[in-house]
MILO-929004 format. One line per 2 residues: number of its first residue (from 0); their letters; for each residue x, y, z of C-alpha. Coordinates in Angstrom, 2 decimals, always signed. Each point is the difference from the previous one (the first is absolute). Example, Ala and Ser with C-alpha at 12.3 -4.5 7.8 and 13.67 -1.06 7.14 Angstrom:
0> AS> +12.30,-4.50,+7.80 | +1.37,+3.44,-0.66
% end
This chain:
0> MS> -169.37,+70.74,-230.44 | -2.91,-1.95,+1.48
2> NI> +1.69,-3.37,-0.60 | +3.18,+1.26,+1.67
4> SS> -2.07,+1.25,+2.92 | -1.72,-3.37,+0.28
6> RR> +3.32,-1.83,+0.11 | +1.31,+2.37,+2.66
8> RN> -3.01,-0.77,+2.18 | +0.25,-3.76,-0.38
10> YL> +3.66,-0.83,-0.50 | +0.78,-3.02,+2.19
12> LT> +3.56,+0.48,+1.13 | -0.27,+0.61,+3.72
14> PH> -1.85,-1.91,+2.75 | -2.66,+2.68,+0.51
16> RR> -0.87,-0.37,-3.68 | -0.74,-3.70,+0.00
18> DG> -3.25,-1.90,+0.29 | +0.44,-2.84,+2.47
20> LI> -2.66,-2.35,-1.39 | +1.04,+0.28,-3.65
22> EW> +3.70,-0.32,+0.87 | -0.73,-3.14,+2.04
24> MK> -2.09,-1.52,-2.80 | +2.80,+0.72,-2.45
26> SM> +2.57,-1.70,+2.25 | -2.21,-3.11,+0.27
28> LM> -0.39,-0.19,-3.78 | +3.73,+0.52,-0.51
30> HS> +0.71,-3.52,+1.29 | -2.18,-1.53,-2.72
32> FV> +1.60,+2.19,-2.66 | +3.55,-0.91,+1.04
34> LD> -0.92,-3.70,-0.07 | -1.65,+0.47,-3.42
36> AL> -3.25,-1.24,+1.53 | -2.23,+3.08,-0.20
38> ET> -2.11,-1.57,-2.74 | -0.89,-3.00,+2.19
40> TG> -0.05,+1.61,+3.45 | -0.95,+3.65,-0.61
42> AD> -3.76,-0.54,+0.17 | +0.35,-2.10,+3.17
44> TF> +2.08,+2.75,+1.60 | -2.77,+2.51,-0.64
46> SH> -2.48,-2.51,+1.43 | +2.13,-0.07,+3.14
48> FE> -0.16,+3.79,+0.14 | -3.79,-0.33,-0.12
50> VL> +0.06,-2.41,+2.96 | +2.08,+2.40,+2.08
52> ID> -2.24,+2.95,-0.83 | -3.16,-2.01,+0.83
54> EH> +1.54,-0.99,+3.32 | +1.02,+3.58,+0.72
56> RK> -3.51,+1.28,-0.72 | -1.58,-2.71,+2.15
58> LT> +2.25,+0.64,+2.99 | -0.36,+3.76,-0.37
60> DQ> -3.79,-0.27,+0.17 | +0.18,-2.38,+2.96
62> YL> +2.36,+2.37,+1.82 | -2.36,+2.89,-0.59
64> LD> -2.97,-1.95,+1.32 | +1.80,-1.38,+3.03
66> GD> +1.67,+3.30,+0.86 | -2.95,+2.23,-0.95
68> IS> +2.34,+2.24,-1.97 | -1.46,+2.62,-2.31
70> QN> +0.28,-0.33,-3.76 | +2.15,+3.13,-0.09
72> NK> +2.82,-1.81,+1.83 | -0.23,-3.13,-2.12
74> AT> +3.10,+0.67,-2.08 | +2.24,+0.60,+3.02
76> AF> -1.35,-2.76,+2.25 | +2.55,-2.72,+0.79
78> VP> -1.00,-3.15,-1.85 | +2.18,-3.08,+0.61
80> SR> -0.55,-1.42,-3.48 | +2.78,-1.60,-1.97
82> LK> -0.22,+2.78,-2.56 | +0.33,+2.66,+2.70
84> QL> +3.12,-1.70,+1.32 | +1.51,-0.26,-3.48
86> VP> -0.99,+3.52,-1.05 | -0.36,+2.16,+3.13
88> QV> -1.22,+3.00,-2.06 | -2.98,-1.87,-1.45
90> GT> -3.32,+1.69,+0.67 | -3.63,-0.80,-0.75
92> FY> -1.59,-2.05,-2.76 | -3.67,+0.89,-0.42
94> TR> -0.64,-2.69,-2.62 | +1.47,-3.31,-0.92
96> LP> +2.59,+0.22,-2.76 | -0.21,-2.65,-2.77
98> LR> +3.72,+0.22,-0.63 | +0.33,-3.32,-1.78
100> KA> -2.71,+0.92,-2.49 | +1.60,+3.41,-0.55
102> FE> +3.47,-1.50,-0.44 | -1.21,-2.56,-2.52
104> AY> -1.83,+2.69,-2.01 | +3.03,+2.32,+0.08
106> NQ> +2.36,-2.81,-0.92 | -2.25,-1.08,-2.88
108> KY> +0.14,+3.53,-1.34 | +3.71,+0.76,+0.52
110> GI> +1.73,-3.40,+0.33 | +2.10,+0.98,+2.98
112> TK> +0.69,-3.66,+0.97 | +1.66,-0.54,-3.38
114> RR> +2.77,+2.46,+0.79 | +3.40,-1.40,+0.89
116> HI> +2.07,+3.14,+0.61 | -2.36,+2.57,+1.54
118> CI> -1.76,-0.88,+3.22 | -3.48,+1.20,+0.91
120> SF> +0.20,+3.69,+0.84 | -1.45,+2.26,+2.65
122> NE> -2.33,+1.50,-2.57 | -1.27,-3.33,-1.28
124> IR> -0.95,-1.00,+3.55 | -1.66,+3.40,+0.40
126> HI> -2.02,-0.61,-3.16 | -1.00,-3.49,+1.19
128> LN> -1.12,+1.38,+3.36 | -2.00,+2.70,-1.80
130> LA> -1.67,-2.59,-2.22 | -0.79,-2.26,+2.96
132> QI> -1.59,+2.93,+1.82 | -2.32,+0.97,-2.83
134> IA> -0.95,-3.65,-0.63 | -0.82,-0.24,+3.70
136> MT> -2.30,+3.01,-0.20 | -1.87,-1.17,-3.09
138> DS> -0.85,-3.54,+1.11 | -1.07,-1.87,+3.12
140> YK> +3.31,+0.56,+1.78 | -1.36,+3.48,+0.63
142> GE> -1.19,+0.63,+3.53 | +0.89,-3.41,+1.42
144> RL> +0.28,+0.54,+3.71 | +0.72,-2.06,+3.09
146> GL> -2.70,-2.65,-0.34 | +0.68,-0.66,-3.67
148> LP> +3.72,-0.66,+0.19 | +1.32,-3.56,+0.15
150> PL> +0.28,-1.24,+3.63 | +3.39,-0.02,+1.67
152> AP> +1.74,-3.05,+1.34 | +1.35,+0.09,+3.59
154> NG> +3.43,+1.06,-1.33 | -1.53,+3.07,-1.62
156> SS> +0.23,-1.18,-3.59 | -3.00,-0.31,-2.29
158> VG> -1.63,-3.45,+0.02 | +0.75,-1.82,-3.24
160> GG> +2.60,+2.60,-0.94 | -2.72,+2.51,-0.77
162> LN> +0.39,-0.64,-3.73 | -2.97,-2.21,-0.85
164> YE> -2.90,+2.14,+1.13 | -3.13,-0.60,-2.04
166> KK> -0.89,+2.37,-2.79 | -2.85,+2.14,+1.23
168> EG> -2.99,+1.28,-1.90 | +0.84,+3.11,-1.97
170> ET> +3.77,-0.55,-0.02 | +1.62,+1.43,-3.10
172> DD> +0.23,-2.64,-2.73 | +3.39,-0.86,-1.45
174> QA> -1.24,+1.67,-3.17 | +0.28,+3.36,+1.76
176> VK> +3.69,-0.55,+0.60 | +0.37,-1.10,-3.63
178> AW> -1.57,+3.29,-0.98 | +2.61,+1.82,+2.06
180> TS> +2.85,-1.91,-1.66 | -1.29,+1.08,-3.42
182> MT> +0.41,+3.70,+0.85 | +2.91,+2.03,-1.29
184> AT> +3.10,+0.00,+2.19 | +0.52,+2.22,+3.00
186> PR> +1.69,+3.32,-0.80 | +3.66,-0.44,-0.85
188> RE> +2.65,+1.23,+2.41 | +2.47,+2.71,-0.83
190> PD> +3.25,-1.51,-1.37 | +2.26,+1.76,+2.50
192> ES> -1.76,-1.19,+3.13 | +1.48,-2.45,+2.47
194> DD> -1.42,-3.52,-0.27 | -1.14,+0.10,+3.59
196> SP> -1.65,+3.41,-0.03 | -3.81,+0.10,-0.24
198> HN> -0.01,+0.86,-3.67 | -2.88,+0.20,-2.43
200> GD> -0.30,-3.61,-1.04 | +2.43,-2.78,-0.86
202> ND> -0.46,-1.22,-3.56 | +0.22,+1.22,-3.55
204> IP> -3.22,+1.07,-1.65 | -1.02,+0.69,-3.60
206> KE> +1.05,+3.24,-1.67 | -1.84,+3.11,+1.14
208> RS> -2.43,+0.09,-2.92 | -0.87,-3.69,+0.33
210> RA> -0.41,+0.39,+3.74 | -2.31,+2.99,-0.46
212> MC> -2.14,-2.04,-2.42 | -0.17,-2.91,+2.46
214> DR> -0.88,+2.31,+2.88 | -2.73,+1.66,-2.07
216> SE> -1.41,-3.39,-1.04 | -0.05,-1.27,+3.57
218> SI> -1.50,+3.25,+1.26 | -2.80,-0.18,-2.58
220> AI> -0.63,-3.65,+0.88 | -0.29,+0.84,+3.68
222> EE> -2.34,+2.90,-0.69 | -2.20,-2.13,-2.29
224> AF> -0.05,-2.78,+2.57 | -1.20,+2.37,+2.69
226> SL> -2.73,+1.22,-2.35 | -1.50,-3.50,+0.21
228> LP> -0.53,+0.25,+3.74 | -3.39,+1.06,+1.35
230> DR> -0.15,+3.64,+1.02 | +1.36,+0.77,+3.47
232> TT> +1.80,-3.36,+0.18 | +2.62,+0.11,+2.76
234> LP> +3.49,-1.11,-0.92 | +1.02,-3.21,+1.80
236> GP> +3.14,+1.22,+1.71 | +1.16,+2.78,+2.35
238> KL> -2.71,+2.48,+0.98 | +2.44,+2.81,+0.86
240> IC> +3.25,+0.63,-1.90 | +2.32,+2.69,+1.36
242> FD> +2.79,+1.42,-2.12 | +3.14,+1.94,+0.70
244> GD> +0.42,+3.00,-2.31 | +3.55,+0.66,-1.22
246> QT> +1.56,-2.88,-1.93 | -3.21,-2.03,+0.39
248> LY> -2.65,+1.91,-1.95 | +2.36,+2.52,-1.61
250> SD> +3.73,+0.60,-0.25 | +1.82,+1.42,+3.00
252> GA> -0.72,+3.72,+0.29 | -2.24,-0.02,-3.07
254> NF> -3.78,+0.03,-0.58 | -2.43,-2.62,-1.30
256> ES> -0.27,+1.33,-3.55 | +0.46,-2.58,-2.74
258> NP> -0.62,-3.57,+1.11 | -3.21,-1.17,-1.71
260> RL> +0.49,-3.68,+0.88 | +0.26,+0.66,+3.71
262> AK> -2.90,+2.47,-0.18 | -2.16,-2.62,-1.74
264> YL> +0.71,-2.66,+2.62 | -0.83,+2.40,+2.83
266> FL> -3.19,+0.98,-1.83 | -1.05,-3.66,-0.36
268> LL> +0.66,-0.72,+3.66 | -2.14,+2.97,+1.06
270> KH> -2.76,-1.05,-2.41 | -0.20,-3.37,+1.70
272> GV> -0.18,+0.85,+3.64 | +3.61,+0.44,+1.09
274> TI> +0.87,+3.03,+2.15 | +3.21,+1.72,-1.11
276> AV> +2.03,+2.17,+2.39 | +3.25,+1.83,-0.72
278> VT> +1.82,+0.06,+3.35 | +2.86,+2.40,-0.59
280> AA> +2.59,+1.93,+1.98 | -0.78,+3.07,-2.13
282> GY> -1.62,+2.35,+2.48 | -1.67,+3.11,-1.36
284> EY> -2.58,+0.13,+2.80 | -3.47,+0.31,-1.57
286> QA> +1.14,+1.94,-3.07 | -1.80,-2.32,-2.40
288> AK> +1.28,+1.70,-3.15 | +3.57,-1.08,+0.78
290> YE> -0.95,-3.66,+0.34 | -2.08,+0.32,-3.17
292> LR> +3.06,+1.27,-1.86 | +1.98,-3.06,+1.07
294> LS> -2.82,-2.26,-1.27 | -1.10,+2.13,-2.95
296> GL> +0.15,-2.68,-2.72 | -1.80,-2.59,+2.11
298> LA> -2.86,+2.32,+0.93 | -0.32,+1.05,-3.66
300> YF> -0.26,-3.67,-0.99 | -2.80,-0.56,+2.52
302> KE> -1.88,+2.98,-1.37 | +0.37,-0.98,-3.65
304> KG> -1.07,-3.57,+0.73 | -3.08,+1.16,+1.86
306> LE> +0.76,-1.40,+3.43 | -2.89,+1.06,+2.20
308> GD> -2.00,-0.41,+3.20 | +1.28,-2.37,+2.67
310> DL> +2.92,-0.97,-2.21 | +1.42,+3.52,+0.23
312> ER> -0.49,+0.14,+3.75 | +2.08,-3.13,+0.50
314> FY> +3.13,+1.91,-0.98 | +1.89,+1.57,+2.93
316> IF> +3.32,+1.68,+0.60 | +1.61,+0.04,+3.45
318> GG> +2.60,+2.77,+0.10 | +2.81,+0.30,+2.52
320> EC> -0.06,-3.78,+0.61 | -3.19,+0.17,+2.08
322> NY> -0.78,+3.67,+0.62 | -2.16,+1.33,-2.84
324> LL> -2.80,-2.14,-1.45 | -1.63,+1.07,-3.27
326> RL> -2.54,-1.71,-2.25 | -0.87,+0.36,-3.67
328> GA> -3.32,+1.69,-0.69 | -2.52,+0.07,-2.84
330> DY> +1.82,+3.03,-1.46 | +3.17,-2.12,-0.37
332> KL> +1.75,+2.12,+2.60 | +1.34,-0.99,+3.40
334> HA> -1.85,+1.18,+3.10 | +1.02,-0.15,+3.65
336> VK> -1.76,-2.70,+2.00 | -1.54,+1.42,+3.16
338> EN> +2.29,-0.56,+2.98 | -2.23,+0.56,+3.03
340> GP> -3.64,-0.32,+0.94 | -2.34,-2.87,-0.94
342> GG> +1.57,-2.05,-2.78 | +3.30,+1.91,+0.12
344> WM> +2.98,-2.22,-0.71 | +2.01,+1.21,+2.99
346> NS> -2.95,-0.25,+2.35 | -1.00,-3.49,-1.14
348> TK> +3.51,-1.43,+0.38 | +0.83,+1.31,+3.49
350> HM> -0.42,-3.52,+1.36 | +3.38,-0.74,-1.58
352> PE> +2.75,+1.06,+2.46 | +2.34,+1.34,-2.71
354> AP> -2.70,+1.75,-2.07 | +0.63,+3.69,-0.83
356> GN> -3.12,+1.01,+1.93 | +1.81,-0.96,+3.22
358> WS> +3.19,+1.99,-0.57 | +0.85,+2.99,+2.15
360> ES> +1.40,+3.03,-1.78 | +2.80,+0.31,+2.54
362> EV> +1.26,-3.50,-0.83 | -0.27,+0.71,-3.71
364> QS> +2.20,+3.06,+0.40 | +2.46,-1.98,+2.15
366> VL> +0.46,-2.54,-2.82 | +0.53,+2.77,-2.54
368> DM> +2.45,+1.84,+2.29 | +2.08,-3.14,+0.49
370> AE> -0.03,-0.75,-3.71 | +1.09,+3.51,-0.93
372> AS> +2.83,+0.00,+2.54 | +1.18,-3.46,-1.08
374> FQ> -0.01,+0.96,-3.69 | +1.92,+3.19,+0.80
376> AA> +2.69,-2.03,+1.77 | +0.18,-2.61,-2.78
378> MK> +0.25,+2.72,-2.64 | +2.85,+1.71,+1.88
380> DQ> +1.89,-3.19,+0.84 | -0.10,-1.34,-3.56
382> NM> +0.42,+3.33,-1.82 | -3.24,-0.62,-1.85
384> RA> -1.02,+2.58,-2.58 | -3.58,+0.04,+1.13
386> RI> -2.67,+2.05,+1.65 | -2.71,-0.82,+2.49
388> IR> -3.68,+0.74,-0.45 | -2.65,-0.36,+2.67
390> KK> -3.66,-0.63,-0.68 | -2.98,-0.42,+2.31
392> RS> +0.59,-3.73,+0.52 | +3.43,-0.68,-1.52
394> VG> +3.62,+1.13,-0.28 | +2.02,-0.53,-3.17
396> LI> +3.71,-0.02,-0.79 | +0.11,+0.93,-3.70
398> PK> +2.85,+0.81,-2.42 | +0.89,+3.52,-0.98
400> AD> -0.56,+0.95,-3.63 | +2.04,-2.18,-2.39
402> EK> +1.52,-1.96,+2.89 | -0.24,-3.66,+0.95
404> MT> +0.43,-1.83,+3.28 | +1.59,-3.42,+0.25
406> RE> -1.99,-3.04,+0.96 | +2.28,-0.60,+2.97
408> AL> -0.46,+3.53,+1.33 | -3.78,-0.24,-0.26
410> DE> -0.03,-3.40,+1.68 | +2.15,+1.34,+2.82
412> AV> -2.38,+2.92,+0.54 | -3.02,-2.35,+0.02
414> LR> +1.52,-2.59,+2.34 | +1.10,+2.74,+2.41
416> IQ> -3.46,+1.45,+0.42 | -1.60,-3.47,+0.12
418> SE> +2.25,-0.89,+2.91 | -0.57,+3.31,+1.79
420> LD> -3.79,-0.21,-0.28 | -0.05,-3.68,+0.98
422> NS> +1.93,+0.82,+3.17 | -2.06,+3.06,+0.86
424> KI> -3.09,+0.19,+2.18 | -2.17,+0.99,-2.93
426> NL> -2.71,-2.56,-0.71 | -1.31,+1.29,-3.32
428> PF> +0.45,-2.13,-3.14 | +2.51,+1.46,-2.45
430> CA> +1.73,-0.82,-3.25 | +3.61,+0.94,-0.72
432> FN> +0.97,-1.04,-3.51 | +2.47,+0.45,-2.83
434> GG> -1.91,+1.16,-3.07 | +2.89,-0.53,-2.41
436> RD> +0.75,+3.68,-0.54 | -1.07,+1.22,+3.44
438> AW> -0.81,-1.10,+3.54 | -3.16,+0.64,+2.00
440> VD> -1.52,-0.44,+3.40 | -3.80,-0.14,+0.02
442> VG> -2.23,-0.05,+3.04 | -1.95,-3.19,-0.60
444> NK> +0.80,-2.75,-2.49 | -1.61,-2.29,-2.55
446> RV> -0.85,-2.58,+2.63 | -2.32,+2.57,+1.53
448> GV> -1.21,+1.18,-3.40 | -0.99,-3.48,-1.17
450> QV> -1.57,-0.85,+3.37 | -2.08,+3.18,-0.05
452> LQ> -1.28,-0.86,-3.47 | -0.76,-3.58,+1.03
454> SY> -1.97,+1.21,+3.02 | -1.74,+2.91,-1.75
456> LG> -1.01,-2.13,-3.02 | -0.68,-3.23,+1.90
458> VP> +2.53,-2.12,-1.91 | +1.85,-2.75,+1.95
460> PE> +3.80,-0.27,-0.29 | -0.09,-3.24,-2.00
462> ES> -2.10,+1.71,-2.70 | +2.35,+2.99,-0.23
464> LH> +3.14,+0.27,-2.12 | +2.78,+2.60,+0.04
466> IG> +2.22,+0.46,-3.06 | +3.21,+1.98,+0.36
468> DQ> +3.71,+0.17,-0.74 | +1.61,+0.77,+3.38
470> FL> -0.25,-3.06,+2.24 | +3.46,+0.17,+1.51
472> NT> +0.31,+1.50,+3.47 | +1.07,+3.40,-1.32
474> GN> -3.07,+0.15,-2.26 | -3.48,+1.32,+0.72
476> DF> -1.93,-3.08,-1.22 | +1.71,-2.14,+2.63
478> AA> -2.55,+0.77,+2.73 | -2.95,-1.21,-2.12
480> RS> +1.33,-3.56,+0.18 | -1.38,-0.40,+3.51
482> VC> -3.65,+0.75,-0.87 | -0.75,-1.60,-3.38
484> PC> +1.41,-2.15,-2.81 | +2.50,+1.87,-2.16
486> VW> +1.43,-0.17,-3.51 | +3.52,+1.32,-0.54
488> IT> +0.58,+1.68,-3.36 | +2.75,+2.27,-1.29
490> SP> -1.64,+2.04,-2.77 | -3.36,+1.11,-1.45
492> EE> +0.53,-2.64,-2.70 | +0.06,-2.72,+2.63
494> TS> -3.11,+1.49,+1.60 | -1.80,-0.32,-3.35
496> YI> +1.16,-3.59,-0.23 | -1.27,-0.82,+3.50
498> LK> -3.44,+1.50,-0.71 | -0.18,-1.85,-3.30
500> SI> +0.86,-3.19,+1.89 | -2.78,+0.64,+2.52
502> LR> -2.46,+0.44,-2.86 | +1.21,-3.12,-1.77
504> LA> -0.21,-2.06,+3.19 | -3.38,+1.43,+1.04
506> GV> -1.75,-3.10,-1.33 | -3.42,+1.15,-1.15
508> PL> +0.96,+1.40,-3.42 | +2.80,-2.53,-0.50
510> MA> -1.34,-1.89,-3.03 | -0.69,+3.21,-1.87
512> IL> +3.53,+1.20,+0.77 | +1.49,-3.25,-1.24
514> NP> -2.14,-0.08,-3.12 | -1.17,+3.51,-0.94
516> VG> -0.91,-1.11,-3.54 | -3.76,+0.29,-0.42
518> YQ> -0.36,+2.74,+2.58 | +0.98,+2.85,-2.30
520> DK> -3.60,+1.13,-0.47 | -0.94,-0.20,+3.68
522> KQ> -0.69,+3.14,+1.95 | +3.06,+1.98,+1.03
524> VN> +0.79,+1.44,+3.39 | -2.01,+3.19,+0.27
526> GT> +1.77,+3.08,-1.28 | -1.08,+3.42,-1.09
528> KD> -0.76,+0.48,-3.71 | +0.04,+2.98,-2.28
530> QK> -2.98,+1.25,-1.99 | +0.60,-2.62,-2.73
532> GI> -0.13,-2.81,+2.54 | +3.71,-0.73,-0.22
534> EK> +1.66,-0.79,+3.30 | +2.48,+2.65,+1.06
536> KV> +3.65,-0.80,+0.49 | +2.15,+1.62,+2.64
538> DF> +2.86,+1.90,-1.64 | +2.73,-0.36,+2.60
540> DE> +2.48,+1.96,-2.11 | -2.39,+2.94,+0.01
542> ME> -0.57,-0.44,+3.74 | +3.75,+0.07,+0.61
544> RR> +0.32,+3.13,-2.15 | -2.75,+1.76,+1.93
546> TS> +1.29,-0.89,+3.44 | +3.53,+1.04,-1.00
548> RL> -1.28,+3.56,+0.08 | -0.16,-0.42,+3.77
550> AM> +3.04,-0.66,+2.13 | +0.09,-0.94,+3.68
552> DV> +2.85,-0.57,+2.38 | -0.81,-3.55,+1.12
554> FT> +1.95,+0.54,+3.22 | -1.78,+3.11,+1.22
556> GE> -3.18,-0.01,-2.07 | +0.76,+3.51,-1.22
558> MI> -1.54,+0.83,-3.38 | +2.69,+1.41,-2.31
560> PL> -0.79,+2.24,-3.02 | +0.94,-1.71,-3.24
562> QA> +2.54,+2.67,-0.98 | +1.77,-0.34,+3.34
564> AS> -0.01,-3.78,-0.31 | +1.51,+0.28,-3.49
566> RD> +2.80,+2.25,+1.27 | +0.80,-2.47,+2.79
568> T> +0.38,-2.83,-2.46
% end
């Protein structure tokens, strides 16, 4: 069900479900493929993409300085770069993107230039962009701003082509990329998916048992490598990583229950200074127990592994896109972060024009009224077997029991309300999105949510990363593109792969990861032990069995008695 839902959200058949930059890159690479020259010209084409992005970043920064435009308007400011003219939808790049390096690493691993019948796909370009972004955030590309970019020639292009910049101190060694190429393959796509849909990977991988053994071996190597670092060592990479919930950390409509690999990677990131925030559309106000149910397996893993102190407090959840901020406490439970008063997150972010602390309740209700009326009309016009629910900061169009709504009907409902709100006099930020099985309008969006976290935690955009699965314009991750670097995934398996890649490219523990032999007796990452001194293991099967005693309607947040839930199913 979750894979079907993912495909429905991302199926690229209509113009509003296309990514302009990736489609343009694919069209440029198509020429080389048709001429059977991708092997000799592919890397140079990606180098040219780098030049255009560098130029775009340079001119964007110059425009901001000359025009004194705020950072919030950066993504929508008119920038007369060549890339902007070629791809009018292109937004902001907060870091340089080493696309040639990423392409060469990806090609070494998958041999895409050796193909003669299948051209490079949308998903392969997506994977290359993802890899380039995480390389950029784990080496000296990270944080390069106006003064550090190559100078521009009078015609606006980078001097010297922008390709031969000197390697700077601290830049990731080629060995880091070699480490990435040695990892197991990205998760395999479903066999019935379209070649151009953002599926879960592109290449065959070993059988499930062999893959599990490889994953376990790599996971142990990473954990042992981190045990060699001095205590409190900060991971060289992003300082704040924000995650979508459904289809990113757990399957669509499900809970985080049985994913030990992903739990381990999140644990390691927290242990080494990274702040983790789940920025989700799920809005249960400040009813912490409902968020805890959705993340039950992850929180249990943290407890069993003995995560403590500041490491615990670097885990946040932002419910309702940007409306309800909670933080993990020493009792391994989520607690509401104070909104107002000294140190309150709403109070301390009021300097941001779109921050929730500046919203008027009358405008909030106006957005919800318009959304409810628009959904009612769409439901009537399209004979949708659905019902509408209204929460404090959102309105949802959800299916009736045992019913489904078509992708086209949901898209129509979303695009209608987007157009109506865009043309209204309401100035509040909003998010209207197709969730795969449902459609929602939230007051606020993930652009605001990520910005609030950046401001509240003091993390600059270029050191932030958002990972999600809905980056098309009917998705709710789309807005985050304008405020930080992003990684586009399509499943929790891909999220695990991205985090593993970040760890492998982090640099400091690289040699131990490449050659774990000899480190078997080194200290392990701290975990709780039983009375015999044996480290405890998290039994995810038992955790899933326990949480299955509880049932919750993920749409409404209503807790359902187990017997009633059993009758419904």
